[in-house]
C-alpha positions as a printed NumPy array, in Angstrom:
array([[148.715, 331.562, 322.577],
       [147.373, 334.3  , 324.822],
       [150.074, 336.242, 326.683],
       [149.949, 336.159, 330.466],
       [149.895, 339.631, 331.993],
       [151.882, 340.059, 335.215],
       [151.763, 342.981, 337.664],
       [155.347, 344.061, 336.935],
       [154.387, 344.541, 333.263],
       [152.765, 347.812, 334.268],
       [155.058, 350.778, 334.818],
       [153.332, 353.934, 336.008],
       [156.219, 356.152, 334.939],
       [156.34 , 354.679, 331.423],
       [152.603, 355.072, 331.072],
       [152.851, 358.706, 332.18 ],
       [155.701, 359.338, 329.749],
       [153.723, 357.781, 326.897],
       [150.707, 359.908, 327.777],
       [152.822, 363.063, 327.873],
       [154.354, 362.176, 324.533],
       [150.942, 361.738, 322.903],
       [149.6  , 364.949, 324.421],
       [152.604, 366.986, 323.412],
       [152.443, 365.628, 319.886],
       [148.74 , 366.429, 319.829],
       [149.498, 369.954, 321.063],
       [152.296, 370.713, 318.62 ],
       [150.777, 368.973, 315.566],
       [149.13 , 372.223, 314.484],
       [146.   , 370.443, 313.154],
       [144.197, 369.674, 316.363],
       [142.827, 373.133, 317.072],
       [143.223, 375.377, 314.081],
       [140.612, 377.756, 315.418],
       [142.62 , 378.62 , 318.551],
       [146.253, 377.595, 318.045],
       [149.041, 376.885, 320.503],
       [149.335, 380.426, 321.999],
       [145.701, 380.381, 323.091],
       [146.201, 376.963, 324.703],
       [149.285, 378.208, 326.59 ],
       [147.394, 381.266, 327.805],
       [144.451, 379.146, 328.984],
       [146.883, 376.873, 330.866],
       [148.377, 379.992, 332.482],
       [144.963, 381.157, 333.665],
       [144.272, 377.753, 335.211],
       [147.653, 377.77 , 336.965],
       [147.18 , 381.353, 338.171],
       [143.804, 380.515, 339.699],
       [145.324, 377.62 , 341.664],
       [148.666, 379.185, 342.646],
       [147.525, 382.675, 343.575],
       [149.309, 382.819, 346.989],
       [152.429, 380.901, 346.068],
       [153.487, 382.927, 343.054],
       [156.726, 384.847, 343.751],
       [156.543, 388.609, 343.818],
       [157.728, 390.533, 340.845],
       [156.85 , 390.561, 337.182],
       [155.936, 387.244, 335.63 ],
       [156.033, 386.731, 331.874],
       [155.005, 383.78 , 329.721],
       [156.723, 383.255, 326.371],
       [155.958, 380.665, 323.716],
       [158.595, 378.447, 322.161],
       [159.462, 381.118, 319.562],
       [160.083, 383.81 , 322.153],
       [156.841, 385.758, 321.765],
       [155.511, 387.233, 325.012],
       [152.001, 385.964, 325.701],
       [151.33 , 387.099, 329.291],
       [152.948, 389.562, 331.673],
       [151.772, 390.421, 335.194],
       [151.017, 391.872, 337.612],
       [149.799, 395.174, 336.166],
       [149.61 , 397.101, 339.436],
       [153.217, 397.149, 340.709],
       [155.979, 399.669, 340.348],
       [157.755, 397.17 , 338.182],
       [155.009, 397.114, 335.575],
       [155.952, 400.422, 334.016],
       [159.358, 398.968, 333.325],
       [158.168, 395.489, 332.341],
       [158.391, 395.858, 328.594],
       [161.757, 397.541, 328.833],
       [162.973, 394.739, 331.012],
       [161.338, 392.143, 328.765],
       [163.666, 393.221, 325.989],
       [166.521, 392.27 , 328.238],
       [164.886, 388.889, 328.875],
       [164.359, 388.043, 325.219],
       [167.899, 386.793, 324.404],
       [167.862, 384.711, 327.56 ],
       [164.445, 383.303, 326.668],
       [165.539, 382.363, 323.176],
       [168.62 , 380.636, 324.554],
       [166.477, 378.715, 327.032],
       [164.148, 377.652, 324.197],
       [167.117, 376.144, 322.397],
       [168.907, 374.602, 325.352],
       [165.957, 373.738, 327.534],
       [167.978, 374.904, 330.594],
       [167.144, 377.348, 333.347],
       [168.941, 380.681, 333.284],
       [169.429, 383.472, 335.845],
       [171.245, 386.797, 335.603],
       [171.561, 390.052, 337.529],
       [171.087, 393.299, 335.683],
       [171.782, 396.836, 336.959],
       [168.966, 399.121, 335.951],
       [168.032, 402.725, 336.525],
       [164.551, 404.073, 336.779],
       [163.734, 407.78 , 337.288],
       [167.256, 408.444, 338.493],
       [167.172, 405.576, 340.98 ],
       [169.506, 402.668, 340.475],
       [168.471, 399.138, 341.383],
       [169.502, 395.557, 340.86 ],
       [167.099, 393.227, 339.029],
       [167.221, 389.457, 338.943],
       [166.197, 388.004, 335.583],
       [165.219, 384.312, 335.688],
       [163.895, 382.044, 332.906],
       [162.512, 378.528, 333.348],
       [161.741, 376.491, 330.193],
       [158.615, 374.306, 330.22 ],
       [159.134, 370.997, 328.471],
       [156.052, 368.918, 327.635],
       [158.215, 366.118, 326.271],
       [161.942, 365.808, 325.867],
       [161.47 , 364.761, 322.262],
       [159.228, 367.677, 321.331],
       [161.396, 370.574, 322.525],
       [160.437, 373.627, 324.56 ],
       [156.75 , 374.522, 324.525],
       [156.893, 377.662, 326.705],
       [159.186, 379.711, 328.961],
       [158.494, 381.365, 332.286],
       [160.322, 384.689, 332.786],
       [160.644, 386.286, 336.25 ],
       [161.807, 389.857, 336.931],
       [162.423, 390.49 , 340.646],
       [164.444, 392.874, 342.783],
       [167.818, 391.312, 343.408],
       [167.38 , 391.408, 347.163],
       [163.985, 389.647, 346.902],
       [164.782, 387.105, 344.2  ],
       [163.173, 383.735, 344.748],
       [165.132, 380.559, 344.802],
       [165.311, 378.817, 341.413],
       [163.767, 375.715, 342.967],
       [160.681, 377.77 , 343.777],
       [160.549, 379.113, 340.259],
       [161.037, 375.613, 338.884],
       [158.193, 374.425, 341.107],
       [155.965, 377.122, 339.644],
       [156.898, 375.982, 336.156],
       [156.107, 372.357, 337.016],
       [152.784, 373.422, 338.496],
       [152.037, 375.362, 335.326],
       [152.99 , 372.37 , 333.224],
       [150.608, 370.188, 335.236],
       [147.801, 372.706, 334.694],
       [148.674, 372.885, 331.022],
       [148.573, 369.107, 330.807],
       [145.154, 369.018, 332.427],
       [143.883, 371.613, 330.019],
       [145.491, 369.768, 327.154],
       [143.949, 366.489, 328.27 ],
       [140.593, 368.2  , 328.412],
       [141.059, 369.494, 324.864],
       [142.323, 366.111, 323.768],
       [139.252, 364.373, 325.197],
       [137.019, 366.933, 323.508],
       [138.85 , 366.298, 320.259],
       [138.489, 362.532, 320.622],
       [134.825, 362.957, 321.498],
       [134.26 , 365.087, 318.416],
       [136.077, 362.565, 316.279],
       [134.048, 359.737, 317.775],
       [130.791, 361.605, 317.257],
       [131.843, 362.424, 313.703],
       [132.845, 358.803, 313.106],
       [129.54 , 357.547, 314.506],
       [127.677, 360.098, 312.422],
       [129.629, 359.049, 309.337],
       [128.967, 355.374, 310.071],
       [125.266, 356.071, 310.589],
       [125.174, 358.101, 307.396],
       [126.898, 355.384, 305.406],
       [124.595, 352.751, 306.869],
       [121.564, 354.891, 306.021],
       [122.87 , 355.365, 302.486],
       [123.528, 351.642, 302.137],
       [120.057, 350.699, 303.357],
       [118.447, 353.371, 301.177],
       [120.341, 352.059, 298.151],
       [119.215, 348.503, 298.898],
       [115.599, 349.561, 299.361],
       [115.63 , 351.589, 296.151],
       [117.018, 348.698, 294.122],
       [114.49 , 346.324, 295.71 ],
       [111.584, 348.28 , 294.18 ],
       [110.271, 347.381, 290.727],
       [107.469, 349.94 , 290.471],
       [107.956, 353.633, 289.808],
       [105.563, 354.709, 292.568],
       [107.428, 352.593, 295.121],
       [110.806, 353.974, 293.987],
       [109.626, 357.569, 294.284],
       [108.023, 356.99 , 297.683],
       [111.145, 355.284, 299.019],
       [113.379, 358.044, 297.662],
       [111.32 , 360.86 , 299.172],
       [110.921, 359.092, 302.522],
       [114.683, 358.48 , 302.698],
       [115.422, 362.137, 301.983],
       [113.022, 363.318, 304.669],
       [114.628, 360.897, 307.104],
       [118.153, 362.089, 306.272],
       [117.253, 365.786, 306.066],
       [114.303, 366.286, 308.45 ],
       [114.704, 370.074, 308.667],
       [114.736, 370.687, 304.925],
       [111.981, 371.071, 302.363],
       [112.304, 368.306, 299.772],
       [110.67 , 368.379, 296.319],
       [111.077, 366.148, 293.277],
       [110.44 , 367.624, 289.835],
       [109.967, 365.055, 287.057],
       [110.425, 365.945, 283.415],
       [108.142, 363.189, 282.083],
       [104.353, 363.146, 281.857],
       [104.145, 361.041, 284.965],
       [101.316, 361.708, 287.409],
       [101.889, 360.947, 291.071],
       [ 99.551, 361.301, 294.023],
       [102.375, 362.495, 296.304],
       [102.372, 366.3  , 296.533],
       [106.158, 366.214, 296.906],
       [106.465, 364.917, 293.329],
       [105.578, 367.5  , 290.692],
       [105.848, 368.021, 286.959],
       [108.884, 370.048, 285.959],
       [108.069, 373.201, 283.999],
       [110.817, 374.292, 281.636],
       [111.539, 377.999, 281.214],
       [114.161, 380.084, 279.434],
       [115.214, 381.677, 282.733],
       [118.874, 380.797, 283.26 ],
       [118.488, 381.784, 286.921],
       [116.271, 378.752, 287.42 ],
       [118.567, 376.517, 289.447],
       [116.548, 373.39 , 288.592],
       [116.789, 374.059, 284.856],
       [120.544, 374.593, 285.205],
       [120.969, 371.29 , 287.072],
       [118.786, 369.426, 284.573],
       [120.568, 370.783, 281.5  ],
       [124.114, 370.468, 282.865],
       [123.638, 367.133, 284.628],
       [125.482, 368.504, 287.672],
       [124.348, 369.672, 291.093],
       [123.745, 373.401, 291.541],
       [123.723, 375.367, 294.796],
       [122.423, 378.839, 295.583],
       [122.557, 380.828, 298.831],
       [120.6  , 383.987, 299.526],
       [119.574, 385.663, 302.796],
       [120.241, 382.65 , 305.002],
       [118.37 , 380.355, 302.639],
       [120.137, 377.664, 300.665],
       [118.688, 375.769, 297.699],
       [120.317, 372.673, 296.245],
       [119.258, 371.173, 292.904],
       [120.539, 367.7  , 292.069],
       [119.709, 365.972, 288.738],
       [118.038, 362.544, 288.843],
       [120.048, 360.748, 286.2  ],
       [119.937, 357.2  , 284.867],
       [122.053, 355.515, 282.245],
       [119.827, 356.629, 279.389],
       [118.607, 360.081, 280.372],
       [118.003, 362.686, 283.057],
       [114.506, 362.2  , 284.471],
       [114.119, 365.139, 286.805],
       [115.637, 367.291, 289.529],
       [115.67 , 366.98 , 293.304],
       [115.234, 370.38 , 294.957],
       [116.161, 370.687, 298.633],
       [115.727, 373.969, 300.506],
       [117.187, 374.702, 303.95 ],
       [117.145, 377.767, 306.188],
       [119.938, 378.561, 308.642],
       [121.916, 375.395, 307.92 ],
       [125.337, 374.804, 306.424],
       [126.234, 371.908, 304.197],
       [129.454, 370.005, 304.216],
       [131.03 , 368.864, 300.985],
       [130.569, 365.198, 301.938],
       [126.823, 365.7  , 302.422],
       [126.425, 367.153, 298.946],
       [128.403, 364.251, 297.497],
       [126.144, 361.815, 299.36 ],
       [123.05 , 363.509, 298.006],
       [124.431, 363.307, 294.47 ],
       [125.146, 359.608, 294.941],
       [121.666, 358.981, 296.359],
       [120.09 , 360.922, 293.485],
       [122.077, 358.87 , 290.975],
       [120.965, 355.66 , 292.692],
       [117.355, 356.842, 292.626],
       [117.717, 357.748, 288.94 ],
       [118.958, 354.262, 288.095],
       [116.209, 352.632, 290.187],
       [113.594, 354.902, 288.58 ],
       [114.897, 354.019, 285.122],
       [114.825, 350.282, 285.845],
       [111.317, 350.487, 287.296],
       [110.179, 352.565, 284.339],
       [111.608, 350.031, 281.897],
       [109.931, 347.224, 283.831],
       [106.588, 349.02 , 283.762],
       [107.018, 349.843, 280.084],
       [107.702, 346.169, 279.358],
       [104.567, 345.168, 281.234],
       [102.639, 347.929, 279.532],
       [103.856, 346.748, 276.14 ],
       [102.754, 343.211, 276.972],
       [ 99.357, 344.503, 278.102],
       [ 99.016, 346.597, 274.962],
       [ 99.838, 343.619, 272.77 ],
       [ 97.253, 341.582, 274.663],
       [ 94.714, 344.388, 274.213],
       [ 95.461, 344.592, 270.505],
       [ 95.214, 340.824, 270.169],
       [ 91.932, 340.663, 272.085],
       [ 90.424, 343.604, 270.214],
       [ 91.512, 342.149, 266.879],
       [ 90.027, 338.791, 267.814],
       [ 86.702, 340.401, 268.687],
       [ 86.77 , 342.541, 265.566],
       [ 87.296, 339.442, 263.444],
       [ 84.404, 337.638, 265.114],
       [ 81.827, 339.927, 263.555],
       [ 81.291, 341.423, 260.146],
       [ 78.299, 343.46 , 261.248],
       [ 79.201, 347.146, 261.269],
       [ 76.776, 347.958, 264.075],
       [ 78.224, 345.296, 266.379],
       [ 81.792, 346.376, 265.656],
       [ 81.078, 350.012, 266.436],
       [ 79.166, 349.214, 269.637],
       [ 81.736, 346.967, 271.307],
       [ 84.633, 349.103, 270.026],
       [ 83.16 , 352.157, 271.75 ],
       [ 82.716, 350.212, 274.978],
       [ 86.223, 348.74 , 274.858],
       [ 87.892, 352.082, 274.157],
       [ 86.165, 353.668, 277.154],
       [ 87.42 , 350.843, 279.372],
       [ 90.964, 350.657, 277.983],
       [ 91.687, 354.379, 278.3  ],
       [ 89.392, 355.032, 281.295],
       [ 87.886, 357.873, 279.287],
       [ 84.669, 359.668, 280.152],
       [ 83.422, 359.965, 276.576],
       [ 84.028, 358.338, 273.209],
       [ 82.88 , 359.379, 269.769],
       [ 83.42 , 357.519, 266.484],
       [ 82.792, 359.389, 263.259],
       [ 82.762, 358.213, 259.647],
       [ 83.946, 360.512, 256.885],
       [ 81.778, 360.832, 253.778],
       [ 84.051, 362.066, 251.016],
       [ 81.205, 362.795, 248.567],
       [ 79.484, 365.209, 250.971],
       [ 82.663, 366.267, 252.841],
       [ 80.934, 365.452, 256.129],
       [ 81.659, 363.549, 259.311],
       [ 78.769, 361.389, 260.522],
       [ 78.66 , 360.313, 264.175],
       [ 78.404, 356.508, 264.147],
       [ 78.647, 355.948, 267.885],
       [ 78.931, 357.963, 271.096],
       [ 78.048, 357.543, 274.748],
       [ 76.723, 361.102, 274.53 ],
       [ 73.251, 360.451, 272.99 ],
       [ 72.81 , 364.033, 271.794],
       [ 75.575, 363.5  , 269.252],
       [ 74.278, 360.306, 267.611],
       [ 73.859, 360.652, 263.829],
       [ 75.111, 364.25 , 264.024],
       [ 76.623, 365.534, 260.788],
       [ 79.637, 367.848, 260.909],
       [ 81.321, 369.726, 258.115],
       [ 84.605, 368.197, 257.02 ],
       [ 86.513, 371.336, 258.048],
       [ 84.987, 371.616, 261.518],
       [ 86.825, 371.248, 264.821],
       [ 89.414, 368.635, 265.638],
       [ 88.029, 366.284, 262.986],
       [ 88.804, 368.918, 260.364],
       [ 92.363, 369.252, 261.678],
       [ 92.844, 365.494, 261.555],
       [ 91.365, 365.272, 258.05 ],
       [ 93.765, 367.986, 256.925],
       [ 96.928, 366.56 , 258.525],
       [ 96.029, 362.837, 258.683],
       [ 97.78 , 362.786, 262.067],
       [ 96.639, 362.102, 265.619],
       [ 96.546, 364.866, 268.215],
       [ 96.467, 365.247, 271.992],
       [ 95.045, 368.17 , 273.997],
       [ 96.035, 368.459, 277.658],
       [ 93.617, 371.234, 278.631],
       [ 90.914, 372.391, 276.221],
       [ 90.117, 375.417, 278.406],
       [ 93.546, 376.836, 277.524],
       [ 93.109, 376.219, 273.794],
       [ 90.761, 378.526, 271.877],
       [ 92.046, 378.109, 268.313],
       [ 89.837, 375.071, 267.634],
       [ 86.174, 374.885, 268.619],
       [ 84.599, 371.525, 269.422],
       [ 80.951, 370.759, 270.033],
       [ 81.934, 367.402, 271.51 ],
       [ 84.269, 368.983, 274.096],
       [ 81.723, 371.663, 274.986],
       [ 78.768, 369.287, 275.399],
       [ 80.73 , 366.857, 277.562],
       [ 82.572, 369.501, 279.598],
       [ 85.851, 367.749, 278.809],
       [ 89.367, 369.159, 279.17 ],
       [ 91.601, 366.312, 277.955],
       [ 91.423, 364.832, 274.451],
       [ 93.19 , 362.243, 272.351],
       [ 92.043, 361.817, 268.768],
       [ 93.284, 359.813, 265.828],
       [ 92.253, 359.141, 262.242],
       [ 91.218, 355.696, 261.032],
       [ 93.369, 355.357, 257.94 ],
       [ 92.901, 352.799, 255.195],
       [ 95.281, 352.999, 252.239],
       [ 96.384, 356.479, 253.432],
       [ 92.788, 357.742, 253.234],
       [ 90.815, 359.   , 256.241],
       [ 87.973, 356.575, 256.842],
       [ 86.883, 358.262, 260.055],
       [ 88.006, 359.705, 263.387],
       [ 88.024, 358.416, 266.973],
       [ 87.715, 360.963, 269.799],
       [ 88.325, 360.12 , 273.472],
       [ 87.892, 362.753, 276.192],
       [ 88.058, 363.185, 279.951],
       [ 86.757, 365.964, 282.161],
       [ 90.069, 366.203, 284.055],
       [ 92.961, 368.197, 282.51 ],
       [ 96.235, 366.393, 281.66 ],
       [ 94.503, 363.009, 281.963],
       [ 95.876, 361.184, 278.92 ],
       [ 99.541, 360.247, 278.614],
       [101.752, 360.058, 275.564],
       [101.543, 356.256, 275.829],
       [ 97.735, 356.518, 275.545],
       [ 98.207, 358.686, 272.488],
       [100.427, 356.086, 270.79 ],
       [ 98.242, 353.118, 271.762],
       [ 95.104, 354.73 , 270.337],
       [ 96.826, 355.124, 266.974],
       [ 97.69 , 351.414, 266.898],
       [ 94.155, 350.379, 267.851],
       [ 92.656, 352.799, 265.321],
       [ 94.491, 350.992, 262.53 ],
       [ 92.852, 347.678, 263.454],
       [ 89.46 , 349.308, 264.016],
       [ 89.649, 351.04 , 260.635],
       [ 90.424, 347.751, 258.895],
       [ 87.551, 346.021, 260.704],
       [ 85.097, 348.769, 259.73 ],
       [ 86.31 , 348.605, 256.136],
       [ 85.863, 344.835, 256.063],
       [ 82.404, 345.114, 257.615],
       [ 81.427, 347.798, 255.105],
       [ 82.689, 345.675, 252.22 ],
       [ 80.85 , 342.672, 253.573],
       [ 77.683, 344.724, 253.94 ],
       [ 78.034, 346.027, 250.417],
       [ 78.643, 342.55 , 249.017],
       [ 75.625, 341.242, 250.893],
       [ 73.544, 344.129, 249.653],
       [ 74.646, 343.391, 246.117],
       [ 73.885, 339.715, 246.62 ],
       [ 70.368, 340.359, 247.878],
       [ 69.567, 343.289, 245.579],
       [ 68.439, 343.291, 241.982],
       [ 70.86 , 345.479, 240.083],
       [ 68.256, 346.907, 237.669],
       [ 65.358, 347.75 , 239.972],
       [ 67.199, 348.264, 243.261],
       [ 64.7  , 345.915, 244.922],
       [ 65.7  , 342.844, 246.887],
       [ 66.442, 339.563, 245.169],
       [ 63.899, 336.754, 245.328],
       [ 65.979, 334.495, 247.616],
       [ 66.243, 337.292, 250.178],
       [ 62.46 , 337.725, 250.076],
       [ 62.   , 333.997, 250.654],
       [ 64.352, 334.076, 253.667],
       [ 62.621, 337.081, 255.212],
       [ 59.109, 335.641, 254.785],
       [ 60.23 , 332.363, 256.309],
       [ 61.741, 334.199, 259.288],
       [ 58.629, 336.341, 259.817],
       [ 56.345, 333.326, 259.689],
       [ 58.249, 331.934, 262.691],
       [ 57.741, 335.031, 264.831],
       [ 54.626, 336.869, 263.551],
       [ 50.944, 335.905, 263.685],
       [ 50.051, 336.919, 260.143],
       [ 51.277, 338.629, 256.994],
       [ 50.328, 339.412, 253.389],
       [ 51.976, 339.105, 249.981],
       [ 51.361, 341.149, 246.824],
       [ 52.519, 339.904, 243.423],
       [ 52.715, 342.648, 240.774],
       [ 52.946, 341.914, 237.03 ],
       [ 53.375, 344.569, 234.322],
       [ 50.687, 344.09 , 231.683],
       [ 51.783, 343.524, 228.082],
       [ 55.428, 344.041, 229.035],
       [ 56.634, 342.001, 226.03 ],
       [ 54.845, 344.401, 223.71 ],
       [ 56.591, 347.333, 225.417],
       [ 59.965, 345.73 , 224.774],
       [ 59.041, 344.922, 221.195],
       [ 57.67 , 348.412, 220.538],
       [ 60.135, 350.651, 222.417],
       [ 63.106, 348.376, 222.908],
       [ 64.626, 346.757, 225.968],
       [ 66.11 , 349.974, 227.333],
       [ 62.653, 351.481, 227.632],
       [ 61.481, 348.22 , 229.113],
       [ 64.174, 348.465, 231.768],
       [ 63.114, 352.061, 232.383],
       [ 59.507, 350.937, 232.944],
       [ 60.69 , 348.315, 235.432],
       [ 62.652, 350.984, 237.316],
       [ 59.652, 353.359, 237.386],
       [ 57.29 , 350.7  , 238.713],
       [ 59.862, 349.68 , 241.366],
       [ 60.189, 353.296, 242.531],
       [ 56.387, 353.598, 242.815],
       [ 56.228, 350.44 , 244.924],
       [ 58.976, 351.725, 247.281],
       [ 57.118, 355.013, 247.696],
       [ 53.876, 353.281, 248.662],
       [ 55.078, 350.659, 251.165],
       [ 56.574, 351.05 , 254.661],
       [ 60.253, 350.753, 255.589],
       [ 59.489, 347.467, 257.317],
       [ 57.892, 346.02 , 254.179],
       [ 60.056, 344.035, 251.782],
       [ 59.9  , 344.589, 248.001],
       [ 61.697, 342.246, 245.601],
       [ 61.971, 341.368, 241.953],
       [ 60.302, 337.974, 241.692],
       [ 61.297, 337.323, 238.102],
       [ 61.159, 339.063, 234.69 ],
       [ 58.496, 341.761, 234.859],
       [ 56.973, 340.324, 238.048],
       [ 57.565, 342.088, 241.375],
       [ 56.589, 341.04 , 244.905],
       [ 55.921, 342.875, 248.174],
       [ 55.713, 341.21 , 251.585],
       [ 53.764, 343.106, 254.257],
       [ 54.48 , 341.82 , 257.807],
       [ 51.511, 341.707, 260.213],
       [ 49.115, 343.038, 257.561],
       [ 45.66 , 341.599, 256.765],
       [ 44.266, 340.888, 253.317],
       [ 42.072, 343.982, 253.369],
       [ 45.024, 346.265, 254.15 ],
       [ 47.146, 344.554, 251.512],
       [ 44.364, 344.982, 248.937],
       [ 44.281, 348.758, 249.521],
       [ 48.054, 349.003, 249.156],
       [ 47.897, 346.988, 245.918],
       [ 45.223, 349.347, 244.603],
       [ 47.436, 352.376, 245.316],
       [ 50.267, 350.714, 243.434],
       [ 48.008, 349.891, 240.472],
       [ 46.543, 353.404, 240.335],
       [ 49.895, 355.246, 240.56 ],
       [ 51.534, 352.991, 237.967],
       [ 48.826, 353.684, 235.403],
       [ 49.101, 357.439, 235.963],
       [ 52.835, 357.985, 236.57 ],
       [ 54.698, 355.738, 234.122],
       [ 56.107, 356.98 , 230.82 ],
       [ 55.325, 355.402, 228.442],
       [ 52.191, 354.481, 230.31 ],
       [ 51.645, 350.906, 231.424],
       [ 49.304, 349.08 , 233.792],
       [ 49.849, 346.313, 236.331],
       [ 47.84 , 343.392, 237.641],
       [ 48.132, 342.35 , 241.303],
       [ 47.447, 339.17 , 243.235],
       [ 47.098, 339.299, 247.043],
       [ 47.367, 336.442, 249.53 ],
       [ 47.509, 336.157, 253.332],
       [ 48.821, 333.699, 255.912],
       [ 47.699, 333.259, 259.508],
       [ 49.273, 331.219, 262.293],
       [ 45.997, 329.299, 262.662],
       [ 46.238, 328.029, 259.084],
       [ 46.708, 324.312, 258.739],
       [ 49.841, 324.723, 256.69 ],
       [ 51.998, 327.851, 256.861],
       [ 54.789, 328.048, 254.299],
       [ 56.389, 330.393, 251.816],
       [ 55.39 , 328.153, 248.935],
       [ 51.718, 328.115, 249.938],
       [ 51.677, 331.9  , 250.329],
       [ 53.21 , 332.427, 246.887],
       [ 50.907, 329.85 , 245.307],
       [ 47.763, 331.638, 246.488],
       [ 49.105, 335.034, 245.392],
       [ 50.061, 333.595, 242.003],
       [ 46.579, 332.155, 241.535],
       [ 45.058, 335.531, 242.42 ],
       [ 47.368, 337.228, 239.889],
       [ 46.266, 334.717, 237.261],
       [ 42.644, 335.667, 237.951],
       [ 43.49 , 339.378, 237.601],
       [ 45.08 , 338.705, 234.229],
       [ 42.09 , 336.646, 233.082],
       [ 39.662, 339.34 , 234.145],
       [ 41.138, 341.863, 231.72 ],
       [ 44.344, 342.983, 233.462],
       [ 44.841, 346.234, 235.404],
       [ 43.012, 344.585, 238.315],
       [ 43.694, 343.42 , 241.886],
       [ 42.517, 339.977, 242.971],
       [ 42.679, 338.272, 246.387],
       [ 43.526, 334.585, 246.653]])
């Protein structure tokens, strides 16, 4: 139940007594004004009283003592009594000390002599009590001629007036003290609220950029007159100029290095300038240092503790955001690896694999240039398979040259932050592209270097350590895909190639003719048969027969174009398909084959040739019809005495 307040509950005297008690306790506590102390407060109260009571002060010498009997003030300084004041004050001291103990007024007459003249002096002391419970705060001492001594009531009135002035001064100091405490409390509350909100905002962020921005903005808000910088130890690029990469030196005078290595805040003052370095620490590591520079400012111990707490909070938030981003990055990398592997497995054509791999690598790493090289162990050369720098395509480099040579030697990946600062290794690729940053890795299969992947960027310090690691993982999958494609190509080549002659197999020739008949307008076929080949085998043996087959096959390859298709049709019969070639042109080619065979084989043999042609206007266009006409022409050449060319 609420208490009813009645008028008689208020007592002005009790309120005044309570106020005096609080003020006197405040005055004598010794902690309120350490910079001035009680004597200075008593003297200031005396000056206030003296300015108000100038006419009413009794004549004579007036002295003010503190509660321990020390003389604080004596006046006036321009009377005949002044020259004797200190001598007389010695006489007052025992009386003053007694008054301090008893709290009672004292008066005594003292016979004195000055320059041979005797006189009577009245010595009066009036204690000044701020509060009965606190003892004597000060003592008034009066030295007057005996015949002019003031009544004690007058002196007591002066003391009361002084006490009132002292109270006013004390109240003023007390209010100032309360105001300072209130301002300090409000400042502390505001600081704690700002710290609380900053902590909440930092922990609300899940991205490193957001954490760093929030941290720097909070610091600039809390310390607007200071220069704030954040030095990160990791290879983390940030667009904010306030966030920089920390450079480690062996200089132990580097305050940031000291803070980073010790894990504790460091402070340095020189010529009015103060620098504070606070480590940014998480649970797993120290990630950087906050450097704050101020000029003409002083720091309190609480402020430094707050900064350390804020830095620790930022370190934890940075660590959590970094872990979150690393988790997402790992997921993205796994997705990239999965997608790249899926695409690699979709094709067994080496050309397709190299083309889309080059494109994907440029996109994944945001690189300016990519170069894929294959290592030829027999020739100790690197051959450029793919590059978005056309000048480098099909370039051949010595196995010891440049970064490829380093990778071949060590079988390890490498990263170059700024090529302009590195002169030990020369690189045509870096020079042609004007690049500064490089990541390169070998494509290893069964611990052997299959090739090298080079990725570059024109900007220095572009690639991160995470890029470096990811490229190595991708290179493993790319190397396996290239190996599989090469094996598939080799198996296909073996399947479509006659082992003895090196020419294509008959089924491959059939497939190619059928395909060309669907897209071309005409074409020609030459069937070549070695005359009396059975007699060669019977006379010289099958090894010589195989040698003759190889010689004739080499002659055919030397005569025809790269686009023409030569195949072993069966036994000693060979076939050549000539796309978009007329019968007349095919006849001349067959004649060159016949002539060179008769003159260049050892032992010497001759060949007979049958030539046929197809045209899209023919009634029936087929591989079988084309071969049938060529076979009939070959039969005619044989019947006409061999070593001839016939057209069917």
